[in-house]
Structure formats: structure tokens, C-alpha cells
mmCIF file as Biopython writes it, N, C-alpha, C and O atoms, coordinates in Angstrom:
data_model
#
loop_
_atom_site.group_PDB
_atom_site.id
_atom_site.type_symbol
_atom_site.label_atom_id
_atom_site.label_alt_id
_atom_site.label_comp_id
_atom_site.label_asym_id
_atom_site.label_entity_id
_atom_site.label_seq_id
_atom_site.pdbx_PDB_ins_code
_atom_site.Cartn_x
_atom_site.Cartn_y
_atom_site.Cartn_z
_atom_site.occupancy
_atom_site.B_iso_or_equiv
_atom_site.auth_seq_id
_atom_site.auth_asym_id
_atom_site.pdbx_PDB_model_num
ATOM 1   N N  . MET A ? 1  ? 109.067 89.410 133.412 1.0 0.0 1  A 1 
ATOM 2   C CA . MET A ? 1  ? 107.711 89.017 133.425 1.0 0.0 1  A 1 
ATOM 3   C C  . MET A ? 1  ? 106.719 90.155 133.895 1.0 0.0 1  A 1 
ATOM 4   O O  . MET A ? 1  ? 106.906 90.983 134.787 1.0 0.0 1  A 1 
ATOM 5   N N  . ASN A ? 2  ? 105.628 89.995 133.082 1.0 0.0 2  A 1 
ATOM 6   C CA . ASN A ? 2  ? 104.428 90.891 133.523 1.0 0.0 2  A 1 
ATOM 7   C C  . ASN A ? 2  ? 104.009 90.476 134.970 1.0 0.0 2  A 1 
ATOM 8   O O  . ASN A ? 2  ? 103.704 89.310 135.219 1.0 0.0 2  A 1 
ATOM 9   N N  . TRP A ? 3  ? 104.001 91.378 135.838 1.0 0.0 3  A 1 
ATOM 10  C CA . TRP A ? 3  ? 103.799 90.855 137.239 1.0 0.0 3  A 1 
ATOM 11  C C  . TRP A ? 3  ? 102.017 90.678 137.268 1.0 0.0 3  A 1 
ATOM 12  O O  . TRP A ? 3  ? 101.514 89.909 138.088 1.0 0.0 3  A 1 
ATOM 13  N N  . ASP A ? 4  ? 101.357 91.280 136.526 1.0 0.0 4  A 1 
ATOM 14  C CA . ASP A ? 4  ? 99.982  91.058 136.475 1.0 0.0 4  A 1 
ATOM 15  C C  . ASP A ? 4  ? 99.529  89.498 136.281 1.0 0.0 4  A 1 
ATOM 16  O O  . ASP A ? 4  ? 98.482  89.001 136.695 1.0 0.0 4  A 1 
ATOM 17  N N  . ARG A ? 5  ? 100.503 88.889 135.599 1.0 0.0 5  A 1 
ATOM 18  C CA . ARG A ? 5  ? 100.305 87.558 135.198 1.0 0.0 5  A 1 
ATOM 19  C C  . ARG A ? 5  ? 100.568 86.567 136.567 1.0 0.0 5  A 1 
ATOM 20  O O  . ARG A ? 5  ? 99.958  85.522 136.795 1.0 0.0 5  A 1 
ATOM 21  N N  . ILE A ? 6  ? 101.562 87.129 137.356 1.0 0.0 6  A 1 
ATOM 22  C CA . ILE A ? 6  ? 101.649 86.249 138.468 1.0 0.0 6  A 1 
ATOM 23  C C  . ILE A ? 6  ? 100.594 86.529 139.463 1.0 0.0 6  A 1 
ATOM 24  O O  . ILE A ? 6  ? 100.221 85.598 140.176 1.0 0.0 6  A 1 
ATOM 25  N N  . GLU A ? 7  ? 100.148 87.525 139.576 1.0 0.0 7  A 1 
ATOM 26  C CA . GLU A ? 7  ? 99.203  87.959 140.427 1.0 0.0 7  A 1 
ATOM 27  C C  . GLU A ? 7  ? 97.730  87.351 140.100 1.0 0.0 7  A 1 
ATOM 28  O O  . GLU A ? 7  ? 96.967  86.899 140.954 1.0 0.0 7  A 1 
ATOM 29  N N  . GLY A ? 8  ? 97.456  87.429 138.602 1.0 0.0 8  A 1 
ATOM 30  C CA . GLY A ? 8  ? 96.422  86.861 138.171 1.0 0.0 8  A 1 
ATOM 31  C C  . GLY A ? 8  ? 96.189  85.204 138.323 1.0 0.0 8  A 1 
ATOM 32  O O  . GLY A ? 8  ? 95.114  84.609 138.392 1.0 0.0 8  A 1 
ATOM 33  N N  . ASN A ? 9  ? 97.490  84.680 138.351 1.0 0.0 9  A 1 
ATOM 34  C CA . ASN A ? 9  ? 97.613  83.203 138.644 1.0 0.0 9  A 1 
ATOM 35  C C  . ASN A ? 9  ? 98.350  82.804 139.913 1.0 0.0 9  A 1 
ATOM 36  O O  . ASN A ? 9  ? 99.135  81.866 140.049 1.0 0.0 9  A 1 
ATOM 37  N N  . TRP A ? 10 ? 97.973  83.641 140.763 1.0 0.0 10 A 1 
ATOM 38  C CA . TRP A ? 10 ? 98.842  83.261 142.153 1.0 0.0 10 A 1 
ATOM 39  C C  . TRP A ? 10 ? 98.692  81.946 142.673 1.0 0.0 10 A 1 
ATOM 40  O O  . TRP A ? 10 ? 99.657  81.463 143.266 1.0 0.0 10 A 1 
ATOM 41  N N  . MET A ? 11 ? 97.426  81.144 142.526 1.0 0.0 11 A 1 
ATOM 42  C CA . MET A ? 11 ? 97.428  79.899 143.018 1.0 0.0 11 A 1 
ATOM 43  C C  . MET A ? 11 ? 98.197  79.136 142.348 1.0 0.0 11 A 1 
ATOM 44  O O  . MET A ? 11 ? 98.527  78.117 142.955 1.0 0.0 11 A 1 
ATOM 45  N N  . GLU A ? 12 ? 98.710  79.287 141.047 1.0 0.0 12 A 1 
ATOM 46  C CA . GLU A ? 12 ? 99.648  78.372 140.194 1.0 0.0 12 A 1 
ATOM 47  C C  . GLU A ? 12 ? 101.256 78.872 140.809 1.0 0.0 12 A 1 
ATOM 48  O O  . GLU A ? 12 ? 102.103 78.013 141.054 1.0 0.0 12 A 1 
ATOM 49  N N  . TYR A ? 13 ? 101.520 80.292 141.006 1.0 0.0 13 A 1 
ATOM 50  C CA . TYR A ? 13 ? 102.777 80.652 141.490 1.0 0.0 13 A 1 
ATOM 51  C C  . TYR A ? 13 ? 103.280 80.597 142.821 1.0 0.0 13 A 1 
ATOM 52  O O  . TYR A ? 13 ? 104.460 80.536 143.167 1.0 0.0 13 A 1 
ATOM 53  N N  . LYS A ? 14 ? 102.230 80.627 143.550 1.0 0.0 14 A 1 
ATOM 54  C CA . LYS A ? 14 ? 102.683 80.672 145.187 1.0 0.0 14 A 1 
ATOM 55  C C  . LYS A ? 14 ? 103.336 79.324 145.611 1.0 0.0 14 A 1 
ATOM 56  O O  . LYS A ? 14 ? 104.012 79.333 146.640 1.0 0.0 14 A 1 
ATOM 57  N N  . GLY A ? 15 ? 103.208 78.263 144.969 1.0 0.0 15 A 1 
ATOM 58  C CA . GLY A ? 15 ? 104.028 77.093 145.183 1.0 0.0 15 A 1 
ATOM 59  C C  . GLY A ? 15 ? 105.560 77.392 144.769 1.0 0.0 15 A 1 
ATOM 60  O O  . GLY A ? 15 ? 106.478 76.993 145.487 1.0 0.0 15 A 1 
ATOM 61  N N  . LYS A ? 16 ? 105.763 78.019 143.733 1.0 0.0 16 A 1 
ATOM 62  C CA . LYS A ? 16 ? 106.964 78.466 143.293 1.0 0.0 16 A 1 
ATOM 63  C C  . LYS A ? 16 ? 107.818 79.425 144.290 1.0 0.0 16 A 1 
ATOM 64  O O  . LYS A ? 16 ? 108.999 79.334 144.622 1.0 0.0 16 A 1 
ATOM 65  N N  . VAL A ? 17 ? 106.831 80.368 144.654 1.0 0.0 17 A 1 
ATOM 66  C CA . VAL A ? 17 ? 107.276 81.273 145.579 1.0 0.0 17 A 1 
ATOM 67  C C  . VAL A ? 17 ? 107.913 80.716 146.964 1.0 0.0 17 A 1 
ATOM 68  O O  . VAL A ? 17 ? 108.921 81.138 147.532 1.0 0.0 17 A 1 
ATOM 69  N N  . ARG A ? 18 ? 107.021 79.611 147.373 1.0 0.0 18 A 1 
ATOM 70  C CA . ARG A ? 18 ? 107.341 78.855 148.547 1.0 0.0 18 A 1 
ATOM 71  C C  . ARG A ? 18 ? 108.565 78.073 148.346 1.0 0.0 18 A 1 
ATOM 72  O O  . ARG A ? 18 ? 109.358 78.088 149.288 1.0 0.0 18 A 1 
ATOM 73  N N  . GLU A ? 19 ? 108.879 77.387 147.295 1.0 0.0 19 A 1 
ATOM 74  C CA . GLU A ? 19 ? 110.019 76.826 146.942 1.0 0.0 19 A 1 
ATOM 75  C C  . GLU A ? 19 ? 111.358 77.692 147.122 1.0 0.0 19 A 1 
ATOM 76  O O  . GLU A ? 19 ? 112.360 77.271 147.701 1.0 0.0 19 A 1 
ATOM 77  N N  . ARG A ? 20 ? 111.234 78.931 146.557 1.0 0.0 20 A 1 
ATOM 78  C CA . ARG A ? 20 ? 112.293 79.839 146.588 1.0 0.0 20 A 1 
ATOM 79  C C  . ARG A ? 20 ? 112.559 80.389 147.855 1.0 0.0 20 A 1 
ATOM 80  O O  . ARG A ? 20 ? 113.716 80.371 148.274 1.0 0.0 20 A 1 
ATOM 81  N N  . TRP A ? 21 ? 111.574 80.914 148.580 1.0 0.0 21 A 1 
ATOM 82  C CA . TRP A ? 21 ? 111.535 81.608 149.978 1.0 0.0 21 A 1 
ATOM 83  C C  . TRP A ? 21 ? 110.718 80.404 150.872 1.0 0.0 21 A 1 
ATOM 84  O O  . TRP A ? 21 ? 109.500 80.429 151.044 1.0 0.0 21 A 1 
ATOM 85  N N  . GLY A ? 22 ? 111.470 79.524 151.318 1.0 0.0 22 A 1 
ATOM 86  C CA . GLY A ? 22 ? 110.801 78.421 152.163 1.0 0.0 22 A 1 
ATOM 87  C C  . GLY A ? 22 ? 110.279 78.866 153.512 1.0 0.0 22 A 1 
ATOM 88  O O  . GLY A ? 22 ? 109.401 78.230 154.095 1.0 0.0 22 A 1 
ATOM 89  N N  . ARG A ? 23 ? 110.883 80.076 154.050 1.0 0.0 23 A 1 
ATOM 90  C CA . ARG A ? 23 ? 110.292 80.498 155.412 1.0 0.0 23 A 1 
ATOM 91  C C  . ARG A ? 23 ? 109.001 81.283 155.227 1.0 0.0 23 A 1 
ATOM 92  O O  . ARG A ? 23 ? 108.509 81.796 156.232 1.0 0.0 23 A 1 
ATOM 93  N N  . LEU A ? 24 ? 108.473 81.413 154.189 1.0 0.0 24 A 1 
ATOM 94  C CA . LEU A ? 24 ? 107.091 81.977 153.944 1.0 0.0 24 A 1 
ATOM 95  C C  . LEU A ? 24 ? 106.127 81.039 154.490 1.0 0.0 24 A 1 
ATOM 96  O O  . LEU A ? 24 ? 106.215 79.870 154.115 1.0 0.0 24 A 1 
ATOM 97  N N  . THR A ? 25 ? 105.219 81.364 155.318 1.0 0.0 25 A 1 
ATOM 98  C CA . THR A ? 25 ? 104.225 80.591 155.806 1.0 0.0 25 A 1 
ATOM 99  C C  . THR A ? 25 ? 102.931 80.634 154.895 1.0 0.0 25 A 1 
ATOM 100 O O  . THR A ? 25 ? 102.834 81.555 154.085 1.0 0.0 25 A 1 
ATOM 101 N N  . ASP A ? 26 ? 101.894 79.646 154.992 1.0 0.0 26 A 1 
ATOM 102 C CA . ASP A ? 26 ? 100.608 79.559 154.292 1.0 0.0 26 A 1 
ATOM 103 C C  . ASP A ? 26 ? 100.022 81.045 154.446 1.0 0.0 26 A 1 
ATOM 104 O O  . ASP A ? 26 ? 99.520  81.676 153.516 1.0 0.0 26 A 1 
ATOM 105 N N  . GLN A ? 27 ? 100.161 81.501 155.748 1.0 0.0 27 A 1 
ATOM 106 C CA . GLN A ? 27 ? 99.422  82.723 156.236 1.0 0.0 27 A 1 
ATOM 107 C C  . GLN A ? 27 ? 99.995  83.793 155.366 1.0 0.0 27 A 1 
ATOM 108 O O  . GLN A ? 27 ? 99.277  84.566 154.730 1.0 0.0 27 A 1 
ATOM 109 N N  . ASP A ? 28 ? 101.421 83.828 155.345 1.0 0.0 28 A 1 
ATOM 110 C CA . ASP A ? 28 ? 102.247 85.013 154.502 1.0 0.0 28 A 1 
ATOM 111 C C  . ASP A ? 28 ? 101.539 84.907 153.210 1.0 0.0 28 A 1 
ATOM 112 O O  . ASP A ? 28 ? 100.817 85.822 152.815 1.0 0.0 28 A 1 
ATOM 113 N N  . LEU A ? 29 ? 101.746 83.671 152.448 1.0 0.0 29 A 1 
ATOM 114 C CA . LEU A ? 29 ? 101.262 83.807 151.013 1.0 0.0 29 A 1 
ATOM 115 C C  . LEU A ? 29 ? 99.907  84.162 150.768 1.0 0.0 29 A 1 
ATOM 116 O O  . LEU A ? 29 ? 99.649  84.704 149.694 1.0 0.0 29 A 1 
ATOM 117 N N  . GLN A ? 30 ? 98.788  83.894 151.779 1.0 0.0 30 A 1 
ATOM 118 C CA . GLN A ? 30 ? 97.530  84.523 151.838 1.0 0.0 30 A 1 
ATOM 119 C C  . GLN A ? 30 ? 97.398  85.943 151.742 1.0 0.0 30 A 1 
ATOM 120 O O  . GLN A ? 30 ? 96.638  86.563 150.998 1.0 0.0 30 A 1 
ATOM 121 N N  . VAL A ? 31 ? 98.334  86.460 152.690 1.0 0.0 31 A 1 
ATOM 122 C CA . VAL A ? 31 ? 98.606  87.945 152.798 1.0 0.0 31 A 1 
ATOM 123 C C  . VAL A ? 31 ? 99.037  88.676 151.457 1.0 0.0 31 A 1 
ATOM 124 O O  . VAL A ? 31 ? 98.551  89.709 150.998 1.0 0.0 31 A 1 
ATOM 125 N N  . ILE A ? 32 ? 100.071 87.893 150.930 1.0 0.0 32 A 1 
ATOM 126 C CA . ILE A ? 32 ? 100.644 88.337 149.669 1.0 0.0 32 A 1 
ATOM 127 C C  . ILE A ? 32 ? 99.608  88.385 148.606 1.0 0.0 32 A 1 
ATOM 128 O O  . ILE A ? 32 ? 99.391  89.464 148.055 1.0 0.0 32 A 1 
ATOM 129 N N  . LYS A ? 33 ? 98.954  87.334 148.267 1.0 0.0 33 A 1 
ATOM 130 C CA . LYS A ? 33 ? 98.065  87.350 147.294 1.0 0.0 33 A 1 
ATOM 131 C C  . LYS A ? 33 ? 98.487  87.703 145.779 1.0 0.0 33 A 1 
ATOM 132 O O  . LYS A ? 33 ? 97.679  88.071 144.926 1.0 0.0 33 A 1 
ATOM 133 N N  . GLY A ? 34 ? 99.729  87.553 145.590 1.0 0.0 34 A 1 
ATOM 134 C CA . GLY A ? 34 ? 100.208 87.871 144.258 1.0 0.0 34 A 1 
ATOM 135 C C  . GLY A ? 34 ? 100.729 89.230 144.291 1.0 0.0 34 A 1 
ATOM 136 O O  . GLY A ? 34 ? 101.242 89.602 143.235 1.0 0.0 34 A 1 
ATOM 137 N N  . LYS A ? 35 ? 100.716 90.074 145.276 1.0 0.0 35 A 1 
ATOM 138 C CA . LYS A ? 35 ? 100.920 91.465 145.244 1.0 0.0 35 A 1 
ATOM 139 C C  . LYS A ? 35 ? 102.441 91.480 145.377 1.0 0.0 35 A 1 
ATOM 140 O O  . LYS A ? 35 ? 102.970 90.838 146.285 1.0 0.0 35 A 1 
ATOM 141 N N  . ARG A ? 36 ? 103.167 92.190 144.505 1.0 0.0 36 A 1 
ATOM 142 C CA . ARG A ? 36 ? 104.618 92.320 144.374 1.0 0.0 36 A 1 
ATOM 143 C C  . ARG A ? 36 ? 105.113 93.039 145.730 1.0 0.0 36 A 1 
ATOM 144 O O  . ARG A ? 36 ? 106.058 92.621 146.398 1.0 0.0 36 A 1 
ATOM 145 N N  . GLU A ? 37 ? 104.412 94.079 146.017 1.0 0.0 37 A 1 
ATOM 146 C CA . GLU A ? 37 ? 104.861 94.910 147.085 1.0 0.0 37 A 1 
ATOM 147 C C  . GLU A ? 37 ? 104.695 94.098 148.583 1.0 0.0 37 A 1 
ATOM 148 O O  . GLU A ? 37 ? 105.407 94.461 149.520 1.0 0.0 37 A 1 
ATOM 149 N N  . GLN A ? 38 ? 103.856 93.139 148.734 1.0 0.0 38 A 1 
ATOM 150 C CA . GLN A ? 38 ? 103.505 92.433 149.696 1.0 0.0 38 A 1 
ATOM 151 C C  . GLN A ? 38 ? 104.695 91.490 149.942 1.0 0.0 38 A 1 
ATOM 152 O O  . GLN A ? 38 ? 105.268 91.320 151.018 1.0 0.0 38 A 1 
ATOM 153 N N  . LEU A ? 39 ? 104.974 90.897 148.748 1.0 0.0 39 A 1 
ATOM 154 C CA . LEU A ? 39 ? 106.055 89.941 148.930 1.0 0.0 39 A 1 
ATOM 155 C C  . LEU A ? 39 ? 107.319 90.587 149.104 1.0 0.0 39 A 1 
ATOM 156 O O  . LEU A ? 39 ? 108.107 90.007 149.853 1.0 0.0 39 A 1 
ATOM 157 N N  . GLU A ? 40 ? 107.663 91.589 148.612 1.0 0.0 40 A 1 
ATOM 158 C CA . GLU A ? 40 ? 108.839 92.256 148.901 1.0 0.0 40 A 1 
ATOM 159 C C  . GLU A ? 40 ? 109.044 92.455 150.406 1.0 0.0 40 A 1 
ATOM 160 O O  . GLU A ? 40 ? 110.074 92.173 151.019 1.0 0.0 40 A 1 
ATOM 161 N N  . GLY A ? 41 ? 107.851 93.014 150.951 1.0 0.0 41 A 1 
ATOM 162 C CA . GLY A ? 41 ? 107.547 93.409 152.393 1.0 0.0 41 A 1 
ATOM 163 C C  . GLY A ? 41 ? 107.925 92.313 153.342 1.0 0.0 41 A 1 
ATOM 164 O O  . GLY A ? 41 ? 108.603 92.454 154.359 1.0 0.0 41 A 1 
ATOM 165 N N  . LYS A ? 42 ? 107.341 91.074 152.830 1.0 0.0 42 A 1 
ATOM 166 C CA . LYS A ? 42 ? 107.604 89.819 153.771 1.0 0.0 42 A 1 
ATOM 167 C C  . LYS A ? 42 ? 109.021 89.396 153.633 1.0 0.0 42 A 1 
ATOM 168 O O  . LYS A ? 42 ? 109.619 88.907 154.592 1.0 0.0 42 A 1 
ATOM 169 N N  . LEU A ? 43 ? 109.580 89.568 152.471 1.0 0.0 43 A 1 
ATOM 170 C CA . LEU A ? 43 ? 110.992 89.199 152.362 1.0 0.0 43 A 1 
ATOM 171 C C  . LEU A ? 43 ? 111.851 90.247 153.257 1.0 0.0 43 A 1 
ATOM 172 O O  . LEU A ? 43 ? 112.806 89.864 153.933 1.0 0.0 43 A 1 
ATOM 173 N N  . GLN A ? 44 ? 111.509 91.352 153.213 1.0 0.0 44 A 1 
ATOM 174 C CA . GLN A ? 44 ? 112.223 92.227 154.264 1.0 0.0 44 A 1 
ATOM 175 C C  . GLN A ? 44 ? 112.022 92.054 155.655 1.0 0.0 44 A 1 
ATOM 176 O O  . GLN A ? 44 ? 112.987 92.294 156.381 1.0 0.0 44 A 1 
ATOM 177 N N  . GLN A ? 45 ? 110.909 91.667 156.192 1.0 0.0 45 A 1 
ATOM 178 C CA . GLN A ? 45 ? 110.501 91.218 157.556 1.0 0.0 45 A 1 
ATOM 179 C C  . GLN A ? 45 ? 110.999 89.984 157.974 1.0 0.0 45 A 1 
ATOM 180 O O  . GLN A ? 45 ? 111.461 89.846 159.107 1.0 0.0 45 A 1 
ATOM 181 N N  . ILE A ? 46 ? 110.940 88.929 157.032 1.0 0.0 46 A 1 
ATOM 182 C CA . ILE A ? 46 ? 111.329 87.628 157.485 1.0 0.0 46 A 1 
ATOM 183 C C  . ILE A ? 46 ? 112.770 87.177 157.342 1.0 0.0 46 A 1 
ATOM 184 O O  . ILE A ? 46 ? 113.326 86.370 158.087 1.0 0.0 46 A 1 
ATOM 185 N N  . TYR A ? 47 ? 113.354 87.837 156.219 1.0 0.0 47 A 1 
ATOM 186 C CA . TYR A ? 47 ? 114.679 87.404 155.997 1.0 0.0 47 A 1 
ATOM 187 C C  . TYR A ? 47 ? 115.611 88.614 156.174 1.0 0.0 47 A 1 
ATOM 188 O O  . TYR A ? 47 ? 116.794 88.484 155.860 1.0 0.0 47 A 1 
ATOM 189 N N  . GLY A ? 48 ? 115.119 89.870 156.693 1.0 0.0 48 A 1 
ATOM 190 C CA . GLY A ? 48 ? 115.975 90.902 156.931 1.0 0.0 48 A 1 
ATOM 191 C C  . GLY A ? 48 ? 116.576 91.365 155.708 1.0 0.0 48 A 1 
ATOM 192 O O  . GLY A ? 48 ? 117.764 91.683 155.730 1.0 0.0 48 A 1 
ATOM 193 N N  . LYS A ? 49 ? 115.792 91.457 154.459 1.0 0.0 49 A 1 
ATOM 194 C CA . LYS A ? 49 ? 116.386 92.077 153.323 1.0 0.0 49 A 1 
ATOM 195 C C  . LYS A ? 49 ? 116.145 93.622 153.396 1.0 0.0 49 A 1 
ATOM 196 O O  . LYS A ? 49 ? 115.210 94.139 154.008 1.0 0.0 49 A 1 
ATOM 197 N N  . THR A ? 50 ? 117.234 94.380 152.600 1.0 0.0 50 A 1 
ATOM 198 C CA . THR A ? 50 ? 116.690 95.699 152.454 1.0 0.0 50 A 1 
ATOM 199 C C  . THR A ? 50 ? 115.613 95.839 151.396 1.0 0.0 50 A 1 
ATOM 200 O O  . THR A ? 50 ? 115.182 94.863 150.783 1.0 0.0 50 A 1 
ATOM 201 N N  . VAL A ? 51 ? 115.194 97.072 151.202 1.0 0.0 51 A 1 
ATOM 202 C CA . VAL A ? 51 ? 114.114 97.195 150.184 1.0 0.0 51 A 1 
ATOM 203 C C  . VAL A ? 51 ? 114.726 96.817 148.728 1.0 0.0 51 A 1 
ATOM 204 O O  . VAL A ? 51 ? 114.114 96.053 147.981 1.0 0.0 51 A 1 
ATOM 205 N N  . ASP A ? 52 ? 115.899 97.364 148.391 1.0 0.0 52 A 1 
ATOM 206 C CA . ASP A ? 52 ? 116.742 96.906 147.247 1.0 0.0 52 A 1 
ATOM 207 C C  . ASP A ? 52 ? 116.994 95.479 147.070 1.0 0.0 52 A 1 
ATOM 208 O O  . ASP A ? 52 ? 116.917 94.953 145.960 1.0 0.0 52 A 1 
ATOM 209 N N  . GLN A ? 53 ? 117.305 94.812 148.175 1.0 0.0 53 A 1 
ATOM 210 C CA . GLN A ? 53 ? 117.680 93.451 148.146 1.0 0.0 53 A 1 
ATOM 211 C C  . GLN A ? 53 ? 116.288 92.549 147.679 1.0 0.0 53 A 1 
ATOM 212 O O  . GLN A ? 53 ? 116.232 91.647 146.843 1.0 0.0 53 A 1 
ATOM 213 N N  . ALA A ? 54 ? 115.360 93.034 148.393 1.0 0.0 54 A 1 
ATOM 214 C CA . ALA A ? 54 ? 114.205 92.286 148.170 1.0 0.0 54 A 1 
ATOM 215 C C  . ALA A ? 54 ? 113.728 92.412 146.670 1.0 0.0 54 A 1 
ATOM 216 O O  . ALA A ? 54 ? 113.561 91.454 145.915 1.0 0.0 54 A 1 
ATOM 217 N N  . ARG A ? 55 ? 113.538 93.709 146.364 1.0 0.0 55 A 1 
ATOM 218 C CA . ARG A ? 55 ? 113.190 93.921 144.899 1.0 0.0 55 A 1 
ATOM 219 C C  . ARG A ? 55 ? 113.981 93.164 143.904 1.0 0.0 55 A 1 
ATOM 220 O O  . ARG A ? 55 ? 113.441 92.556 142.980 1.0 0.0 55 A 1 
ATOM 221 N N  . GLN A ? 56 ? 115.461 93.204 144.122 1.0 0.0 56 A 1 
ATOM 222 C CA . GLN A ? 56 ? 116.251 92.281 143.202 1.0 0.0 56 A 1 
ATOM 223 C C  . GLN A ? 56 ? 116.083 91.027 143.250 1.0 0.0 56 A 1 
ATOM 224 O O  . GLN A ? 56 ? 116.156 90.375 142.209 1.0 0.0 56 A 1 
ATOM 225 N N  . GLU A ? 57 ? 115.820 90.413 144.480 1.0 0.0 57 A 1 
ATOM 226 C CA . GLU A ? 57 ? 115.576 88.842 144.376 1.0 0.0 57 A 1 
ATOM 227 C C  . GLU A ? 57 ? 114.354 88.671 143.792 1.0 0.0 57 A 1 
ATOM 228 O O  . GLU A ? 57 ? 114.240 87.644 143.123 1.0 0.0 57 A 1 
ATOM 229 N N  . VAL A ? 58 ? 113.332 89.456 143.867 1.0 0.0 58 A 1 
ATOM 230 C CA . VAL A ? 58 ? 111.927 89.228 143.301 1.0 0.0 58 A 1 
ATOM 231 C C  . VAL A ? 58 ? 112.192 89.417 141.737 1.0 0.0 58 A 1 
ATOM 232 O O  . VAL A ? 58 ? 111.622 88.681 140.932 1.0 0.0 58 A 1 
ATOM 233 N N  . ASP A ? 59 ? 112.971 90.308 141.373 1.0 0.0 59 A 1 
ATOM 234 C CA . ASP A ? 59 ? 113.203 90.442 139.899 1.0 0.0 59 A 1 
ATOM 235 C C  . ASP A ? 59 ? 113.805 89.222 139.401 1.0 0.0 59 A 1 
ATOM 236 O O  . ASP A ? 59 ? 113.403 88.660 138.383 1.0 0.0 59 A 1 
ATOM 237 N N  . ASP A ? 60 ? 114.836 88.782 140.164 1.0 0.0 60 A 1 
ATOM 238 C CA . ASP A ? 60 ? 115.538 87.696 139.579 1.0 0.0 60 A 1 
ATOM 239 C C  . ASP A ? 60 ? 114.555 86.527 139.401 1.0 0.0 60 A 1 
ATOM 240 O O  . ASP A ? 60 ? 114.320 85.900 138.368 1.0 0.0 60 A 1 
ATOM 241 N N  . TRP A ? 61 ? 114.098 86.389 140.467 1.0 0.0 61 A 1 
ATOM 242 C CA . TRP A ? 61 ? 112.920 85.180 140.400 1.0 0.0 61 A 1 
ATOM 243 C C  . TRP A ? 61 ? 112.021 85.054 139.339 1.0 0.0 61 A 1 
ATOM 244 O O  . TRP A ? 61 ? 111.755 84.031 138.707 1.0 0.0 61 A 1 
ATOM 245 N N  . ALA A ? 62 ? 111.493 86.387 139.173 1.0 0.0 62 A 1 
ATOM 246 C CA . ALA A ? 62 ? 110.399 86.476 138.179 1.0 0.0 62 A 1 
ATOM 247 C C  . ALA A ? 62 ? 111.087 86.264 136.701 1.0 0.0 62 A 1 
ATOM 248 O O  . ALA A ? 62 ? 110.438 85.649 135.855 1.0 0.0 62 A 1 
ATOM 249 N N  . GLU A ? 63 ? 112.247 86.710 136.417 1.0 0.0 63 A 1 
ATOM 250 C CA . GLU A ? 63 ? 113.031 86.402 135.292 1.0 0.0 63 A 1 
ATOM 251 C C  . GLU A ? 63 ? 113.309 84.911 135.145 1.0 0.0 63 A 1 
ATOM 252 O O  . GLU A ? 63 ? 113.257 84.350 134.050 1.0 0.0 63 A 1 
ATOM 253 N N  . LYS A ? 64 ? 113.594 84.315 136.230 1.0 0.0 64 A 1 
ATOM 254 C CA . LYS A ? 64 ? 113.910 82.873 136.095 1.0 0.0 64 A 1 
ATOM 255 C C  . LYS A ? 64 ? 112.646 82.009 135.777 1.0 0.0 64 A 1 
ATOM 256 O O  . LYS A ? 64 ? 112.757 80.974 135.121 1.0 0.0 64 A 1 
ATOM 257 N N  . ILE A ? 65 ? 111.450 82.448 136.248 1.0 0.0 65 A 1 
ATOM 258 C CA . ILE A ? 65 ? 110.119 81.866 136.128 1.0 0.0 65 A 1 
ATOM 259 C C  . ILE A ? 65 ? 109.805 82.019 134.645 1.0 0.0 65 A 1 
ATOM 260 O O  . ILE A ? 65 ? 109.531 81.054 133.931 1.0 0.0 65 A 1 
ATOM 261 N N  . ASP A ? 66 ? 109.857 83.258 134.223 1.0 0.0 66 A 1 
ATOM 262 C CA . ASP A ? 66 ? 109.444 83.421 132.928 1.0 0.0 66 A 1 
ATOM 263 C C  . ASP A ? 66 ? 110.258 82.742 131.903 1.0 0.0 66 A 1 
ATOM 264 O O  . ASP A ? 66 ? 109.690 82.359 130.880 1.0 0.0 66 A 1 
ATOM 265 N N  . SER A ? 67 ? 111.525 82.548 132.058 1.0 0.0 67 A 1 
ATOM 266 C CA . SER A ? 67 ? 112.430 81.844 131.041 1.0 0.0 67 A 1 
ATOM 267 C C  . SER A ? 67 ? 112.039 80.291 131.198 1.0 0.0 67 A 1 
ATOM 268 O O  . SER A ? 67 ? 112.314 79.485 130.309 1.0 0.0 67 A 1 
ATOM 269 N N  . ALA A ? 68 ? 111.461 79.967 132.240 1.0 0.0 68 A 1 
ATOM 270 C CA . ALA A ? 68 ? 111.238 78.484 132.484 1.0 0.0 68 A 1 
ATOM 271 C C  . ALA A ? 68 ? 109.851 78.296 132.010 1.0 0.0 68 A 1 
ATOM 272 O O  . ALA A ? 68 ? 109.495 77.117 131.999 1.0 0.0 68 A 1 
ATOM 273 N N  . THR A ? 69 ? 109.025 79.119 131.638 1.0 0.0 69 A 1 
ATOM 274 C CA . THR A ? 69 ? 107.753 78.987 131.112 1.0 0.0 69 A 1 
ATOM 275 C C  . THR A ? 69 ? 107.475 79.094 129.777 1.0 0.0 69 A 1 
ATOM 276 O O  . THR A ? 69 ? 106.318 78.966 129.375 1.0 0.0 69 A 1 
#
């Protein structure tokens, strides 16, 4: 999926992000604002993921969302 689409429609996608990563708070989602790097950073911080793990999880999630839309 083109990440610009997620960033541009963040209000629509942030609920889906919250469903996938339920430990993210509303404040976290405001900080992320659709920025992929911010999301990956929060996954590292909150879930203890490595850089590569966070990147892979975001890739997998984006592919799943893309195939569902």
C-alpha cells in the first residue's frame, strides 16, 4: 500500500491501527499522525520490538489493509 494514502486518510486508518495495536493510546495516535516512522517507533517503545520487527509488522498490516479495501 502507498503509505501516503494512510497518512492522508489518517482519521480513517487510525482506528484500524488501534485495533491491531491496542496498547497505543489516543495520545500516541495523535503523535503518529499517519507517519510510518512514528508508528514504528511507538511499536518499538511500547511493545519492545526491534526496528526490523516493527517495520515488518507495519508492512504486514498495510498489506492486509490494502487487500481488504
